[in-house]
N, C-alpha and C positions, 0 to 999 in steps of 0.2 A: 665452204672450201678450206682444206687444211693448210695452215701456214707452216713456216719453219720454226715459229715459236711454240705453236700449240700441238701441232701434229694432229692425227685423227683420233677419234675416241677408240681406246683400247678395248678389245674383248674381254671376256669375262675371266680369262686365265692369263697369268703374265707371260710375257715373252721369254725365252732362254736368256741367262744372263750374259752370255759371252758372244755377242754378234747375233743379230736376230737370226740370220741365216748363217750356218756355218757350224755351229754346235748345236744342233737340234735332235739329238739323240732321244732325249726324254719325249720331245714334241713329236718326234716320229714313231716312237713307241706307242704313245698314246692314241695317235692318230691311226696307227696300224690296227689297234684293237677295235676301233671304231670300224674301219674298213672290212675287218674280217665278219662283221655281222651283215646278215641280209638287209636289204634296203627297204624300208617300210615306206611306200609311197605315198600313204595317208597320213604318216606322222613326220613329214619333212619339217625340219626346223624353219623358222620364219624370222623376218626382219635382221636385228643386230647379231641375234644369235647365229643365223645362217651365214651371214657375212664374216663373223669372226670365226666360225668354224672353218669356212672355205679359205680363208686367209692362212689359218694355222697349218691347214692341210697342204696349201700351195708352199709354205715355207718349208715343210719337211720334205715334200717331193722334190723342190728345187734344190735342197741340200744333197739329196741322193743322185738326181739326175742330171741337174743343172737346168738353165732355163731354155735352152734351145729344144731339149728333148722332152720338156714339159707339155703335157696334153690336159685338156679340161676333163677328159674322162679319168685320168690319173687322180686329179684333185677330188673328183666326185667320189671316186672309189675310196679314197684316203679319207675323206670326210664322212662317209656313210650316207651321200647324198646322191640323188640321180643327176646325170650331166645336164638335163634339162632344168633343174633347179639352180645349178652353178650358172648357167647360161642366162636365166631370169634375173640373177642379182647381178651379174657382173657384164653380161652381153658378150664379150669376146675376152680371148686370152690377153691381148695387149692392156685392156681396161684393169683386169685383174692385177697383171704385173705391175702395172703403175700405182695401184693401190697397196700392194705388197711394200713396193719401194718406199712409199710416204710412210707406211707403218714401220718399216725398218729404220728410216731416217729418225723418226721420232723417238725410237728406243734408243737409237745411237747417241743422239744428242742429249737424251735424259741421263745417260751414263756418262757422257763427256762431261756435262754440267755438275754432277755429282762429284766426280774426280776433280774439276776445276776449282770447285768449291773448297775443296780440302787442300789444294796446293797452296804453297807459302809465298810464292812469288810469281811475277808474269813469265819469267823464264821457265819455271815448272809448267805454266799453262801453257806456253808454246811448245814445249816437249810433248804435252798430252795432244795438242792439235795436231802435231805431225804423226803422232802414233794412232790417233783415231782416224785420221783421214787416209793413211797409207793401207794398201790390202795387208792382211795379216800373212798371205802366204800365196804362192802361185795357185790360180785358180779359185781365190777367195770368191764365195757365193755371192755375198753383199754387193762386192764390186762388179763381179759379173752381171749381177742383175742391173746394177746402174748401166753398164754398158748395152746391155740389150734394150733396155727402155729408151735410152738416149737415141738408138739407132732407128727407133720406129717412127712412123709419121704420126703426128699428134695434131688434134684440132687446137683451137684457141685456148680452151679450158685446160687441155693437158699441158701445153706449153707453158701457160701461166703457173701451173702446179711445179713443173721442173724448174722453171725459173725461180720461183721461192726456194725451192731446195737448194739450188745452186748458190744463190744469193744468200741462204743461211750460213754456208760454210765461209764466204767472204766477211759477212758481219761479225761472226765469231772471232775470225783472224784479227780484224780491224779493232775489235774491242780489247783483244789482248794487247795489241801493238800500242794502242792509245793509253792504256793503263801503265804500260812500260815506260812509255815516253813522258808521261806526266809525272811518274815517280822519279825520271832521271835515271832509270835503269837501262834503256833502250836509247839509241840515237833518235834525233829528230828527222824522222824519214817521213816522205809523202805516204801518208796512209794508204791512199787508194792505189797509187802506182806499185807500192811495195807488195800490196795485197795481190794484184794482179799477176805480178811476176812470180810470187811465192806460190800461188795456186797453180800456176802454170807449170812450175818446176815440179810440185808434188803430183801433177797429174801425168806428166811425162814419166816420172819414176815410178808411179803406180802402174803404167802400162808396160814398164819394162819387168816389174814384178810379176804381173799377171802372164806375162809371155814367157817367163822363166829364164830371162837373159843370164848367161853365166856370170857376168860381172858382180851380181848380188848373192851368188851362192856361198861366198865367204867374207862378204862385206855388208854390213847393215845398210839398208837404204835409208831406214829412219836416222841413224848416226850421221850419215852424209847429208841428208836434207838439213837436220838440225844445225849441223856445223856451219853450213852455207849460209843459213838464216842468221845465226848468231854472229857471224863474222860482219854483217852488214849492221847488225843491230847494236854492235859494240859501241858504247858511247866515245867520243875523241878522248884520247888521253889514256884510255884503259886497254889493257891486253888480256 
């Protein structure tokens, strides 16, 4: 089972560099070239190759159509595979979306960690956390995928996967807070309580951004959230 630390095994080609779902132009073009060829049912990919091809195709279709309009037949056509072959590997659309979400988060956290490793201070890491958490724009495909997958009915295994993904955000924020507190750069806050409130605020702001509320057309949700967090984390005596 993939965890928030390791994520799933990545397929043989790298993911798009800027948000697994959302900047998929090159991925979509490559997938469309496969889709344009007739399907050879005797030469269908198998195992990891098939799963990787299906997820890459799903990513490009989601980027174009969104999750609600996504059909297994669309993924099959984009991947150059039969619908039956897609169903064989994933069973149903809900399972495929869950696996794509896990893949998306693994990529996102890899890029977050790379950026955090270059950050000069816990304050810079906090800035990065807020930036990576919030949707980049109204209708952000990655966040839309989160919304759709969370709304589905899941068995215990699916719930466990989602719990680990959600906990992964909390753990990363707590690590930043702990580092800043230990260095005397952040106030001595209750890490668990602060994290719950911070993530709840970011989730609420994310819904606003996704909905396209007018208040964020001329004001940055990122700047608003970061300012609110920094006010609470400012050590006593500092301004």
